[in-house]
N, C-alpha and C positions, 0 to 999 in steps of 0.2 A: 456846824463843825462836829466831828465825832471821831472817837478812837477808843479802842477797847481790846482786851483779850476776848477771845471766844469764851463762852461759859466754862468755868472751872479754872482757868487761869493757872495752869500748872506748867512751870518752866523747869524742865529737867534737861540740862546740857551735859556735855562731857565732864564738866567739873563741878556741877552744882546739883544738889538734890533738894527739892523743896516739898513742902507739905509733909504730912505724916499720917500714920494710920488713924482713921477717924473713929471716934467713939460711937457715933450713931451708925445705923445700918446693920443689916444682918450679916453674920459671918458665915461664909460658905467655903468648905474645904474642897479644893478642886479634885482631890483624889477620891472623894466619896461618891457613891451613887446619888442620883438626884433625890434629895430629901425635901423638895419643895412642893407646894400645892400646884399641880399642873393646870388647875382650873383658872389660875391667874396667868394671863398671857403677858409676856414681856417682863420688864423690870420696873414696877410701879414706884419703888422707893430706892433709897441708897442701900447698897449691899457691898460687902467686901469679899472678894474672891481670893482665897488664900491658897498659895502653892507651897507645900512643905510645912508641916505643923511645927517644926523647930523654929522658935522665935528668933534664933540667931542667924538663920539662913533663909527664912521664908520671904516670899515675894507677895505683897499685898496689892491687889488691883481694885480700885474703887469703881463700882458700876452705878450709874445713875441715869434716870430717864432724861432724854434730851428735849428741852423745851416742853416738859410735861408729857411727852409721847413715850409710853412704856415700851413700844416696839422699836424705837430708835434710841440707842444706848450709848452714852459716853463712857469710855474706859480710861482710867488714869492710874498709872503705877505710883503708889504713895509710900511704899516701903520696899527695901531690897533692891537688888540689881535689875537691870533691864532684862525682861524675860527672854528665855531662849525659844527657838521655834517650836519645840515640842510642847512647851507650856502654852504657847499661843493656840495650838490645836485644841488643847483641853478647854481653854477659855471659850473659843468659838463654838465648840461642840456644846458647851454648857448654855451659851446664849441661844444657840439654835434650838435646843431642847425647850427653852423657856418661851419660844415664839418670837424672839427678836428678829427683826427684818434688816436693820441697818446698824452699823457700829461706827462711831466716830471717836477719834482720839482727842486729847488736849493738844496744845501747841508743843511740838517736839523738836529738839535739835537733831542733827544728822545721826549721831550714834543711837539715840533712842528710837529713831524711825526704823532702823534696820530690821528688827524682828517682825514689825508690823508689815513692812513692805514684802518680806519673805512670805508672810501669811496672806498676801493678796490685797493689802490695803494700797490705795492710790492717793496722791495728793489732792486735797480738796480746796485748801486755802494756803497761800504763801504769805508770810508775815515778816516784816522788819522787826528786829529785836534791838532795843536800846536799854542801856543800863547806866547807873552812876552810883558812886559811893555816897553815903550819908554821914555827915559829921554832926553828931548830936550837940556839940558845943558851938556850932557855927550854922544855925538854921537860917534859911533864906528870910528876908524881911517879909513881914505879914502884908498882904495886899487886901483886897476887898473882903468884907466879912462874909463868912459862910454860916449856915444854920444846919442843925441836925435834920436829916430826912426822917420823918415819922410815918407811922402806918397810914395816917389819914392823908399823907401826901402821895401815896403810891399811884393812884390813878393819874394824877397830874404829872408825876415823874415819868410814867410810862408813855403818856401822850407826848411829852417833851422829847423823850428818847426816840419815839417813832418818827417825829418830825426831823430830828437830827440825823437819823439813819435811813431816811426815806430813799436816798439814792443808792444805798448799799444793797448787796445781795441779801437774800433771806437769812443766810447763815449768821449775819451780824445783828439781826433784829432781836430785841428782847420782848418777852411777855412776862407775866407774873412769875411763872415757874423759873424762867431764866434769871430774873432779878433775884429771886430767893436763892437759887443755886450759887450765884456769884457771891452772896454773903456767907454761904457755908463752905466755900472752897478753901478758906484759910483759917488759921487758928483764931485770929481776931479781925474785925472788920469795922470800917468807919464809912458811914453814908452821910454825905453833905449836900446842901442845896444853896443856890443863890436865887433870891426872889426879886422881882421888880417892885416898883412902888405900889402896885395893886395887890401884892402878895402872891403873884403867880410865879412858879418856878421857871427860870430861864437858863439854868445850868445845874447839872448834878454830877456827882462823882461817887464811885465806890472804890475804896482803897482797902487792901488787905495786908496782913503780915503773918508769916509763919516763921518761927524762930527769929533769926536776924535778917530775914529777907522780906522785902516789901514789894508790893505790886500795885500799880495803878491799873485797876481792873476794868473800870468803866468810866467814861467821862463823855458827857454830851452837852452841847450848848445849842440853845434855840437858834435856828438859822437867822432869824431877823435880829438877833442880838450879838452876832459875831463882830469881832473887832472892838469890843468894849472891855477887854481884859478879863472876861469871865473865866475862860479856860485857864489863863495864867493864874488867876486867884485860886482856882480849884487845885491846880498842880502844886502851888506853894502850900496850901492847906494840907495836902496829902503828904508832902515832904516833911513839913513841920511835925505832923502827927507821927509819922514813921520814926523820925528821930527821937521823939519823946518816948515812944513805946518800945524802943530797943532795936530797931532795924539798923543795919549797917550798909545795906545796899538796896537799891530800888530798880525794878524792872518794869518795862512796858513794851507792848508791841502794837503795831498798826499796819494797815494795808500799805503796800508799796506805793500806790497811787495817791495816798493821802498826804500830800506834801505839806499842807497846812499844819497837820498834827505833828509830823516829823520836825518841822521847823520850830514849833512850840517847845518840844522836848529838848531839842538841841540848845535853845536859848536858856533852858533851865538846867543845863549841865549834863544832860544825858549824852551818851556817845553811842553811835550806831555800831553794832557788832558786824564783823565781816560775814559771819554765818547767820542766816536768819532761821526762822522756824517754819514748820508746816503742820497743818492739821490734815490728818489722813482719814479716809473713809473706806468702808467695805460693805457691800451688800452680802447678805447671807442667803440669797435666793438660790445659790448654787450648792448649798450644803445638803448633803444626802444623809438622812438619818438612818442609821443601822438599827436592826431589831433590838440590840442590847443597850441602846441609848435611852 
């Protein structure tokens, strides 16, 4: 069993903005000439691409390597309105100058997709979006005990995750870089495990919160342990933690064909939204660099 946001887990819909400008990463002003070391190909770390220096009107786009690949970059609008087409041209020119080959977005609602589609992005993954309110004074009953996922558990967690997502496309699979990025995508993060009697992880979850919005970011159950309530226990743990930490709503998405995950979330009070999300992708192979870039 498996369900997850793609890495970064940023849900921006017509009525909701999540995440905020990150403190880490290098700030790059989009109207400046390239002030970066061109000997470094791609985007090897987190950067913020800033459009308009006025903090009251600026758009901030977080750039980060996708699955540790500096030439495949994920772009996420973390502050300000959805960028207009002319701003997308600035962004793509900047990424092309840095040697980026492919650009992917986070999971976006229809309104936020528009400028990316106009800039040549196409759908890569379609996702169901489910959400529910969180009532801090009425938490769901605790189920099976979970444990903190610690650094020494990482290899076992990734092996478990690989088994759970074995039948999924490569887009959904996690490596160390993806697992780390999931933990950095929100203001606060909780990583939990369920182990068997031999101490081996058989389920894991990553849950995040930014402001009052919570996200079930990654959840995987060992295929041989499905049907034992492990996924349910991890969802309950996530909802209880979100309620204690100040979240007032929770969101999750999953693949349309993943009916088992969809049914699990419906049982725990999530409601499927009429409009889903899409992850978009664009190759920069067609970008033509002019002499002044």
